[in-house]
C-alpha positions as CSV (number, residue, x, y, z in Angstrom):
1,M,-12.0,6.3,22.0
2,L,-11.1,3.9,24.7
3,K,-10.0,1.8,22.0
4,I,-7.3,4.4,20.7
5,L,-6.4,5.4,24.5
6,K,-5.3,1.8,25.3
7,N,-2.4,2.6,23.3
8,L,-1.3,4.9,26.1
9,S,-0.1,1.7,27.8
10,A,3.4,2.3,26.1
11,Y,3.8,5.2,28.1
12,K,2.1,4.3,31.4
13,W,5.2,5.2,33.7
14,L,4.9,8.6,31.8
15,V,1.4,9.2,32.3
16,A,1.9,8.3,36.1
17,V,4.3,10.8,36.5
18,I,2.0,13.4,34.8
19,F,-0.7,12.4,37.0
20,G,1.6,13.0,39.7
21,L,2.6,16.1,39.2
22,V,-0.7,17.4,38.2
23,F,-1.9,16.3,41.9
24,L,1.0,18.2,42.9
25,Q,0.0,21.4,41.1
26,S,-3.6,21.2,42.0
27,M,-3.0,20.7,45.9
28,S,-0.4,24.1,45.6
29,E,-3.3,26.4,44.2
30,L,-5.6,24.8,46.2
31,Y,-3.3,26.0,49.6
32,L,-2.9,29.4,48.1
33,P,-6.1,31.2,49.1
34,T,-6.2,29.8,52.5
35,L,-2.2,31.5,52.9
36,M,-4.0,34.5,51.3
37,A,-6.6,34.7,53.7
38,D,-3.9,34.0,56.5
39,I,-2.0,37.2,55.4
40,I,-5.1,39.3,55.5
41,D,-6.8,38.2,58.6
42,H,-3.4,37.9,60.5
43,G,-1.1,40.2,59.1
44,V,-2.6,42.8,57.3
45,V,-5.6,43.5,59.7
46,V,-3.1,43.6,62.8
47,G,-0.6,45.3,61.2
48,D,2.2,42.0,61.8
49,I,4.4,42.8,59.2
50,P,6.8,40.2,59.9
51,Y,4.1,37.5,59.7
52,I,3.4,39.2,56.1
53,W,6.8,38.6,54.9
54,K,6.9,34.9,56.5
55,I,3.8,33.8,54.8
56,G,4.2,35.8,51.5
57,G,7.3,34.0,51.2
58,L,5.6,30.6,51.7
59,M,3.3,31.9,49.2
60,L,6.1,32.8,46.5
61,G,7.6,28.9,47.2
62,V,4.2,27.3,46.8
63,S,3.4,29.5,43.4
64,A,7.0,28.5,42.3
65,L,6.4,24.4,42.8
66,S,2.9,24.9,41.0
67,A,4.4,26.7,38.0
68,I,7.5,24.1,37.7
69,A,4.7,21.4,38.3
70,S,2.7,22.9,35.4
71,V,5.5,23.3,32.8
72,S,6.7,20.0,33.3
73,V,3.2,18.6,32.7
74,S,3.0,20.4,29.6
75,Y,6.2,18.9,28.4
76,F,5.6,15.3,29.4
77,S,1.9,15.4,28.0
78,S,3.3,17.0,24.9
79,K,5.9,14.2,24.7
80,T,3.2,11.4,25.5
81,A,0.8,12.6,22.6
82,M,3.1,13.0,20.2
83,G,4.6,9.6,21.0
84,L,0.9,8.1,20.8
85,G,0.5,9.9,17.5
86,R,3.7,8.6,15.7
87,D,2.4,5.2,17.3
88,I,-1.1,5.1,15.9
89,R,0.0,6.4,12.4
90,R,2.5,3.7,12.1
91,K,0.1,0.8,13.2
92,V,-2.4,2.7,10.6
93,F,0.3,2.6,7.8
94,T,1.4,-0.9,8.6
95,H,-2.5,-2.0,8.8
96,V,-3.0,-0.7,5.4
97,E,-0.2,-1.9,3.7
98,S,-2.0,-5.4,3.9
99,F,-5.0,-4.1,1.9
100,S,-5.4,-5.3,-1.3
101,Q,-6.7,-3.0,-3.9
102,Q,-10.5,-3.5,-3.4
103,D,-10.0,-2.3,0.3
104,F,-8.4,0.9,-0.8
105,D,-11.2,1.6,-3.4
106,K,-13.7,1.0,-0.5
107,I,-12.1,4.0,1.9
108,G,-10.6,6.0,-1.0
109,T,-7.0,7.6,-0.9
110,A,-8.2,11.0,-0.1
111,S,-10.0,10.0,3.2
112,L,-7.2,7.7,3.9
113,I,-4.7,10.4,4.0
114,T,-7.4,12.7,6.0
115,R,-7.3,10.2,8.9
116,T,-3.7,9.5,9.3
117,T,-3.1,13.2,9.2
118,N,-5.9,15.5,10.7
119,D,-7.9,12.8,12.4
120,I,-4.8,11.5,14.7
121,T,-3.7,15.4,15.1
122,Q,-7.3,15.9,16.7
123,I,-6.5,12.8,19.3
124,Q,-3.1,14.2,20.1
125,Q,-4.7,17.5,21.0
126,V,-7.4,15.6,23.0
127,V,-4.7,13.6,24.4
128,I,-3.0,16.6,25.6
129,M,-5.9,18.2,27.3
130,I,-6.9,14.8,29.0
131,L,-3.4,14.5,30.8
132,R,-3.4,18.1,31.8
133,M,-6.9,17.9,32.9
134,V,-8.7,14.7,33.4
135,L,-7.2,14.6,36.7
136,S,-6.7,18.4,37.6
137,A,-10.2,19.1,36.9
138,P,-12.0,16.9,39.5
139,I,-9.1,18.0,42.1
140,M,-10.0,21.3,41.7
141,F,-13.7,21.1,41.6
142,I,-13.8,18.6,44.7
143,G,-10.9,20.5,47.0
144,G,-12.2,23.8,45.7
145,L,-15.6,22.9,46.8
146,I,-14.3,21.4,50.3
147,M,-12.5,24.4,51.0
148,A,-15.2,26.7,50.5
149,L,-17.5,24.7,52.8
150,S,-15.0,24.8,55.2
151,K,-14.8,29.0,55.3
152,D,-18.5,29.2,55.3
153,V,-21.3,26.5,54.6
154,K,-24.0,29.2,54.2
155,L,-22.6,31.1,51.5
156,S,-21.9,27.9,49.5
157,L,-26.0,28.0,48.4
158,V,-24.9,30.6,45.8
159,I,-22.4,27.9,44.2
160,V,-25.5,25.3,44.5
161,A,-27.5,27.6,42.8
162,A,-25.4,28.3,39.8
163,M,-24.2,24.8,39.4
164,P,-27.3,23.2,37.6
165,V,-27.0,26.2,34.6
166,L,-23.6,25.0,34.2
167,V,-24.3,21.6,34.1
168,A,-27.2,22.2,31.4
169,L,-25.2,24.5,29.6
170,I,-22.2,21.8,28.8
171,F,-25.2,18.9,27.9
172,F,-26.7,21.2,25.6
173,V,-22.8,21.9,23.8
174,F,-22.1,18.2,24.0
175,R,-25.3,17.5,22.4
176,K,-25.1,20.1,19.5
177,G,-21.4,19.8,18.7
178,M,-21.4,15.9,18.1
179,P,-23.2,15.5,14.9
180,L,-21.2,19.2,13.5
181,F,-17.8,17.7,14.4
182,K,-18.7,14.7,12.1
183,A,-19.9,17.1,9.4
184,V,-16.5,18.8,9.8
185,Q,-14.4,15.7,9.2
186,K,-16.6,14.2,6.2
187,R,-15.8,18.0,4.5
188,I,-12.2,17.8,5.3
189,D,-12.5,14.4,3.3
190,R,-14.3,15.8,0.3
191,L,-12.0,19.0,0.1
192,N,-8.8,16.7,0.3
193,L,-10.4,14.8,-2.5
194,V,-11.0,17.6,-4.8
195,L,-7.6,19.2,-3.9
196,R,-6.0,15.9,-4.8
197,E,-7.8,15.0,-8.1
198,N,-7.0,18.8,-9.0
199,L,-3.2,18.6,-8.1
200,T,-2.5,15.2,-9.7
201,G,-4.6,15.9,-12.7
202,I,-3.3,19.7,-13.1
203,R,-2.1,18.8,-16.6
204,V,-5.5,17.2,-17.9
205,V,-7.4,20.7,-16.2
206,R,-5.3,23.0,-18.2
207,A,-5.3,21.0,-21.6
208,F,-9.4,21.3,-21.4
209,N,-9.2,24.9,-20.0
210,R,-11.5,23.5,-17.3
211,E,-9.7,25.7,-14.5
212,E,-12.9,27.9,-13.8
213,E,-15.0,24.5,-13.5
214,E,-12.5,23.2,-11.2
215,Q,-12.1,26.4,-8.9
216,K,-16.0,26.0,-8.7
217,R,-15.7,22.3,-7.3
218,L,-12.9,23.6,-4.9
219,R,-14.9,26.6,-4.1
220,E,-18.1,24.5,-3.1
221,A,-16.1,22.3,-1.0
222,N,-14.4,24.6,0.9
223,E,-17.8,26.7,1.1
224,N,-19.1,23.4,2.6
225,L,-16.2,23.2,4.9
226,R,-16.4,26.7,6.1
227,V,-20.4,26.7,6.8
228,V,-19.9,23.6,9.0
229,S,-16.7,24.8,10.8
230,I,-18.5,28.3,11.5
231,N,-21.6,26.3,13.1
232,V,-19.3,24.7,14.9
233,N,-17.5,27.6,16.2
234,R,-20.6,29.7,16.9
235,V,-21.5,26.8,19.4
236,M,-18.1,27.1,21.0
237,A,-18.1,30.7,21.1
238,F,-21.3,30.6,22.7
239,L,-20.2,28.8,25.7
240,M,-17.6,30.4,27.0
241,P,-19.2,34.3,27.2
242,V,-22.2,32.5,28.8
243,M,-19.9,30.6,31.4
244,M,-17.8,33.8,32.2
245,L,-21.3,35.8,32.7
246,I,-22.4,32.8,35.2
247,M,-19.2,32.8,36.9
248,N,-19.2,36.4,37.3
249,L,-22.7,36.7,38.5
250,T,-22.0,33.8,41.0
251,V,-19.0,36.2,42.5
252,V,-21.2,39.2,42.7
253,G,-23.7,36.6,45.0
254,I,-20.8,35.8,47.0
255,I,-19.5,39.2,47.5
256,W,-22.9,40.6,48.1
257,F,-24.4,38.3,50.7
258,G,-20.4,37.8,52.4
259,G,-20.4,41.5,52.7
260,I,-23.6,41.3,54.8
261,R,-22.3,38.0,56.9
262,I,-18.8,40.6,57.5
263,D,-21.5,43.2,58.7
264,N,-23.1,40.3,61.0
265,G,-19.7,39.5,62.4
266,S,-20.0,35.7,60.7
267,M,-17.1,36.0,58.6
268,Q,-13.7,37.4,58.0
269,I,-12.4,39.6,55.1
270,G,-9.8,37.3,54.7
271,D,-12.1,34.4,54.5
272,L,-14.3,35.9,51.8
273,M,-11.3,36.5,49.5
274,A,-10.1,33.2,50.0
275,Y,-13.8,31.9,49.4
276,I,-13.9,34.2,46.0
277,Q,-10.8,32.5,45.2
278,Y,-11.8,29.0,45.8
279,V,-15.2,29.7,43.6
280,M,-13.3,30.8,40.8
281,L,-11.2,27.5,40.9
282,I,-14.4,25.4,40.9
283,M,-15.8,27.4,38.1
284,S,-12.5,27.0,36.4
285,S,-12.5,23.5,36.7
286,L,-16.1,23.3,35.1
287,V,-15.0,25.3,32.3
288,M,-12.1,22.9,31.9
289,A,-14.5,20.4,32.0
290,S,-16.9,21.8,29.4
291,V,-13.6,22.5,26.9
292,M,-12.9,18.9,27.1
293,F,-16.6,17.9,26.0
294,I,-16.2,20.3,23.2
295,M,-13.1,18.7,22.1
296,I,-13.4,14.9,23.3
297,P,-16.6,14.5,20.9
298,R,-14.8,15.7,18.0
299,A,-11.7,13.4,18.6
300,A,-14.4,10.5,19.5
301,V,-15.2,11.0,15.6
302,S,-11.6,10.7,14.6
303,A,-11.1,7.9,16.5
304,N,-13.8,6.2,15.1
305,R,-12.9,7.0,11.5
306,I,-9.0,5.8,12.6
307,N,-10.6,2.5,14.4
308,E,-12.5,2.1,10.9
309,V,-9.6,1.7,9.2
310,L,-7.4,-0.7,11.9
311,E,-10.8,-3.0,12.5
312,M,-11.2,-3.4,8.9
313,Q,-10.3,-6.9,7.9
314,P,-8.8,-7.2,4.3
315,T,-10.5,-8.8,2.0
316,F,-8.1,-11.6,1.5
317,L,-5.3,-12.7,3.8
318,D,-2.3,-15.2,3.5
319,E,-3.8,-19.0,4.0
320,G,-0.5,-20.7,3.5
321,T,3.0,-21.1,3.4
322,D,4.3,-23.0,0.4
323,K,7.0,-22.1,-1.4
324,A,6.4,-21.1,-4.9
325,D,9.1,-22.9,-6.7
326,K,7.4,-26.4,-7.8
327,E,7.7,-25.4,-11.5
328,P,9.9,-22.3,-11.8
329,G,8.8,-19.8,-13.9
330,S,5.4,-21.4,-14.6
331,L,1.9,-19.4,-14.3
332,E,-1.5,-21.2,-14.8
333,F,-5.1,-19.9,-14.9
334,E,-7.2,-22.5,-14.4
335,H,-11.0,-21.3,-15.2
336,V,-10.2,-18.2,-13.4
337,S,-13.6,-15.3,-13.1
338,F,-13.4,-11.8,-11.3
339,G,-15.9,-9.6,-10.8
340,Y,-15.3,-6.2,-8.8
341,P,-17.4,-5.7,-5.8
342,G,-21.0,-4.4,-6.5
343,A,-21.0,-4.9,-10.2
344,E,-23.5,-6.6,-12.3
345,E,-21.2,-8.5,-14.5
346,L,-18.2,-10.0,-14.3
347,A,-14.7,-8.5,-15.7
348,L,-13.4,-12.2,-16.4
349,E,-15.0,-15.1,-16.7
350,D,-13.5,-18.4,-17.5
351,I,-10.1,-17.6,-18.2
352,N,-7.8,-20.6,-18.8
353,F,-4.3,-21.0,-20.1
354,K,-0.9,-22.0,-19.0
355,T,2.5,-20.8,-19.5
356,K,6.1,-22.0,-18.5
357,A,9.4,-20.8,-18.2
358,G,11.2,-19.4,-21.4
359,E,7.8,-18.6,-23.5
360,V,6.1,-15.1,-23.8
361,T,2.4,-14.5,-23.4
362,A,0.8,-12.0,-25.3
363,I,-2.9,-10.4,-24.0
364,I,-4.7,-8.1,-26.8
365,G,-7.9,-6.7,-26.9
366,G,-10.2,-3.8,-27.0
367,T,-10.8,-1.1,-24.4
368,G,-12.4,-2.5,-21.6
369,A,-11.9,-6.2,-22.4
370,G,-10.1,-7.0,-18.8
371,K,-6.2,-6.9,-19.9
372,T,-5.2,-5.1,-17.1
373,T,-7.6,-6.8,-14.7
374,L,-6.5,-10.0,-15.6
375,V,-2.6,-9.1,-14.6
376,N,-3.7,-7.6,-11.6
377,L,-4.9,-10.7,-10.4
378,I,-1.3,-12.4,-11.1
379,P,0.2,-10.4,-7.9
380,R,-3.1,-10.7,-5.8
381,F,-4.0,-7.2,-6.2
382,Y,-7.2,-8.2,-6.3
383,E,-9.0,-11.9,-5.5
384,A,-10.5,-13.9,-8.1
385,T,-14.1,-14.6,-7.6
386,S,-13.4,-18.1,-8.8
387,G,-10.8,-20.5,-10.4
388,T,-7.3,-21.2,-9.7
389,I,-4.4,-19.5,-10.3
390,R,-0.7,-21.0,-10.0
391,I,2.7,-19.3,-9.7
392,N,5.7,-21.9,-10.1
393,G,2.7,-25.0,-9.9
394,V,1.6,-23.5,-6.2
395,D,-2.2,-22.0,-5.9
396,I,-1.2,-18.4,-4.9
397,R,-4.0,-18.4,-2.4
398,K,-1.7,-21.3,-0.5
399,S,1.1,-19.2,-0.6
400,S,1.8,-15.8,1.5
401,Q,1.5,-12.9,-0.8
402,E,5.2,-11.8,-0.2
403,E,6.3,-14.8,-1.5
404,I,4.3,-14.9,-4.4
405,R,5.1,-11.3,-5.4
406,S,9.0,-12.0,-4.7
407,K,8.4,-14.2,-8.0
408,I,7.2,-11.4,-10.3
409,G,8.6,-8.6,-11.4
410,F,5.7,-6.1,-12.3
411,V,5.5,-2.9,-14.6
412,P,2.3,-1.2,-14.3
413,Q,0.2,0.5,-16.9
414,K,1.1,4.2,-15.4
415,S,4.6,4.2,-14.7
416,L,5.2,5.3,-11.1
417,L,8.6,6.6,-10.1
418,F,9.3,7.9,-6.4
419,S,11.6,11.0,-5.6
420,G,15.1,10.3,-5.1
421,T,18.0,9.3,-7.4
422,I,17.6,6.9,-10.2
423,A,19.5,4.5,-8.8
424,E,17.4,4.2,-6.0
425,N,14.4,3.6,-8.1
426,I,16.0,1.2,-10.2
427,R,17.6,-0.6,-6.8
428,Y,13.3,-0.1,-5.3
429,G,13.3,-3.6,-7.3
430,K,16.1,-5.1,-5.5
431,P,17.7,-3.1,-2.6
432,D,21.0,-4.7,-2.7
433,A,21.4,-4.4,-6.0
434,T,24.8,-3.5,-7.2
435,S,26.1,-0.5,-9.6
436,N,27.1,-2.8,-12.2
437,E,23.4,-4.6,-11.8
438,I,21.5,-1.4,-12.1
439,E,23.7,-0.3,-15.0
440,Y,23.0,-3.5,-17.0
441,A,19.3,-3.5,-15.7
442,A,19.1,0.3,-17.1
443,E,20.9,-0.7,-20.5
444,V,18.9,-3.7,-21.2
445,A,15.7,-1.6,-20.6
446,Q,17.1,1.1,-23.3
447,A,17.6,3.6,-20.6
448,K,21.3,3.6,-20.0
449,D,21.9,6.2,-22.8
450,F,19.3,8.9,-21.8
451,V,20.5,8.7,-18.0
452,E,24.1,8.9,-18.6
453,R,23.5,11.9,-20.8
454,M,21.8,13.7,-17.3
455,P,24.1,15.7,-15.4
456,D,24.6,13.4,-12.5
457,G,23.7,10.1,-14.1
458,F,22.3,7.7,-12.1
459,D,22.7,9.9,-9.4
460,S,20.3,12.2,-11.0
461,V,17.4,13.3,-8.9
462,I,13.8,12.3,-9.8
463,S,11.3,15.0,-9.3
464,Q,8.0,13.7,-7.5
465,G,5.9,11.5,-10.0
466,G,8.9,11.8,-12.5
467,S,7.9,14.8,-13.6
468,N,11.0,16.0,-15.0
469,L,11.1,12.7,-17.3
470,S,9.4,11.9,-20.6
471,G,6.8,9.2,-20.7
472,G,8.8,7.0,-22.5
473,Q,11.8,7.5,-20.1
474,K,9.6,6.8,-16.7
475,Q,8.4,3.6,-19.0
476,R,11.9,2.6,-19.3
477,L,13.0,2.8,-15.8
478,S,9.9,1.0,-14.5
479,I,11.5,-1.7,-16.4
480,A,14.8,-1.4,-15.5
481,R,13.3,-1.5,-11.9
482,A,11.4,-4.9,-12.8
483,L,14.5,-6.4,-14.6
484,V,16.7,-5.8,-12.2
485,R,14.9,-8.3,-9.4
486,K,15.5,-11.2,-12.1
487,P,12.0,-12.7,-11.3
488,D,10.3,-15.8,-12.4
489,I,7.6,-14.0,-14.1
490,Y,7.9,-10.7,-16.0
491,V,4.4,-8.7,-16.3
492,F,4.3,-6.0,-18.3
493,D,0.8,-4.1,-18.5
494,D,0.6,-2.0,-21.8
495,S,4.6,-0.9,-20.5
496,F,5.5,0.2,-24.0
497,S,3.1,2.3,-25.0
498,A,5.0,5.4,-24.7
499,L,8.3,4.1,-26.6
500,D,8.5,4.8,-30.6
501,Y,8.7,2.1,-32.8
502,K,12.7,2.0,-33.2
503,T,13.2,1.8,-29.2
504,D,10.0,-0.6,-28.7
505,A,12.3,-3.0,-31.2
506,R,15.3,-2.8,-29.6
507,L,13.6,-3.4,-25.9
508,R,11.8,-6.2,-27.1
509,A,14.9,-7.8,-28.9
510,A,17.0,-7.1,-25.3
511,L,13.8,-8.7,-23.1
512,H,14.1,-12.0,-25.1
513,E,17.7,-12.6,-24.4
514,E,17.3,-11.7,-20.8
515,T,14.1,-13.5,-20.1
516,E,14.7,-16.7,-21.5
517,E,14.4,-18.6,-18.6
518,A,11.4,-16.4,-17.0
519,T,7.3,-16.4,-18.2
520,V,6.8,-13.3,-19.7
521,V,3.2,-11.7,-19.8
522,I,2.9,-8.7,-21.8
523,V,-0.3,-6.6,-22.4
524,A,-0.4,-4.8,-25.4
525,Q,-2.5,-2.4,-27.6
526,R,0.1,-3.0,-30.4
527,V,0.2,-5.8,-32.9
528,S,3.7,-5.1,-33.6
529,S,4.8,-5.6,-30.1
530,V,2.9,-9.1,-29.6
531,M,3.5,-10.7,-33.2
532,D,6.3,-12.9,-31.7
533,A,4.6,-14.3,-28.3
534,D,4.6,-17.8,-28.4
535,R,0.7,-17.2,-27.6
536,I,-1.5,-14.2,-27.9
537,I,-4.6,-14.5,-25.7
538,V,-7.6,-12.4,-27.7
539,L,-9.9,-10.6,-24.8
540,D,-13.2,-9.5,-25.5
541,H,-15.9,-8.1,-22.8
542,G,-13.8,-10.3,-20.0
543,K,-13.6,-13.5,-22.1
544,M,-11.1,-15.3,-23.9
545,A,-12.2,-15.0,-27.7
546,G,-9.2,-16.8,-28.8
547,I,-5.9,-18.0,-28.2
548,G,-2.6,-19.0,-30.3
549,T,-0.2,-18.1,-32.1
550,H,0.1,-14.5,-34.9
551,E,-0.6,-16.6,-37.6
552,E,-3.2,-19.1,-36.4
553,L,-5.6,-16.5,-35.1
554,L,-5.1,-14.3,-38.1
555,E,-6.5,-17.1,-40.1
556,T,-9.1,-18.2,-37.6
557,N,-10.4,-15.3,-35.1
558,A,-12.3,-12.6,-36.3
559,V,-11.7,-10.4,-33.0
560,Y,-7.9,-10.6,-33.7
561,Q,-8.6,-10.2,-37.6
562,E,-10.2,-7.1,-36.6
563,I,-7.6,-5.7,-34.5
564,V,-4.8,-6.6,-36.6
565,E,-6.6,-4.8,-39.9
566,S,-7.2,-1.4,-37.8
567,Q,-3.4,-1.1,-37.4
568,L,-1.3,-2.8,-40.0
569,S,-1.4,-2.3,-43.8
570,E,-2.4,-5.3,-46.1
571,E,1.2,-5.0,-47.3
572,D,2.1,-5.6,-43.1
573,I,-0.3,-8.4,-42.7
574,A,1.1,-10.0,-45.7
């Protein structure tokens, strides 16, 4: 928690103003009971009306000062807490952007969303309370105790008797609440995960009539959160009534023994009333402290979860600053192997090939052969376990990730579009792309025709995730986004699967002309999409089962022959 609160240093002057206003408010509230005692003892009892008006006016002035200070404290503390939350979210987001895919897999997307939203909100709430109460509570407690003792020392024995009970109660709540708050945040993570899976996979859920099962899964996650939340609220609900009971019993005791002392002439009525007010201030400060003890453990859990993200070192960092321009358009895998964390077997083993500008390298193989894993190593989404990958003649570990990725036009297996216009999505590949460049990229990607048929053309709005486009349309826009970049290396990860054969053929012909000075890597399921490649790499269970042209592999490679025979007729093969 302290590590997170160190971020308040950016608001140190605002915090200083808040503490000054809190001090002013506390002093005003501590002064009011004394003024009330003066009115009763020297005004009401003796019937001095002018004195009553005089002190009453002073009380109004002090009360107004206290109210202004209170409102100002609320405003500035809220402003500080919101600013802190903004800064932490920005810091978390910036740090997460440096994560590799392995790091994302480790924490989980749902948990990262919870930590960036719910956990930071918890911290904001507790910071507001800390700024308003961390100085106010001790001032009210110590000041109220001093003022009460100044009125009557013997009567303070009642407070001494009540204090240990309140302290024990606060400690009990703190001890019971901490593990429950941890459980609440974990259950929120789980609920977010289930909701996210259902919302993103709603088509699959409906296609397989799994609505009831998914509703059951959501009910279970919701119920688990409800049970823990109720347990937390029970602890909190138990605290306040017991504290109020102790406070009221203390006041009864003070009135009882105070009445006796008034009868004996040892105390005045005004002093007793002021004493009761000071006791209420003392008790209120303890209530504030108890609320802080309830909220701080929960915020501490959230702070630990955020620190866990901020302190998590990316799996790999930039190790050099070499410019990837020694051999423009070249890509080389030198005895590269890769295994996912915790996996018993390597996903890729001893991958070895080199391609240069103007060449097309195709990767083909069965499901689970490691095709997507291989191309994910090129932009360094994952770090190779062993071996060397060179882009433009430079080891990708000796150059910055930004430098390496600036040389690549990557089209992922799952087409991902962002909410916004079509032009904005294509321009994502090159922020300063002109309208002519955008249109040309769309034309090469065979997307211009359907874009121009849309109501607003390139200014047509794409829904979240591209839900208002077909799979083929999304693929073509993803390809246009890569083309507008004009990179040295194009990586197409099964990017033509949703296209019909006619569009596929036109697109490959257009790409051939457009990418004559670049290296092209194509992952494909269709043999027809890779037949014209300069080299075809056949993967089988993570290993290279063969490499060569279509004709060479067709004659010598059994794995490739099996793939071809499963897709093409004897006439096509011939």
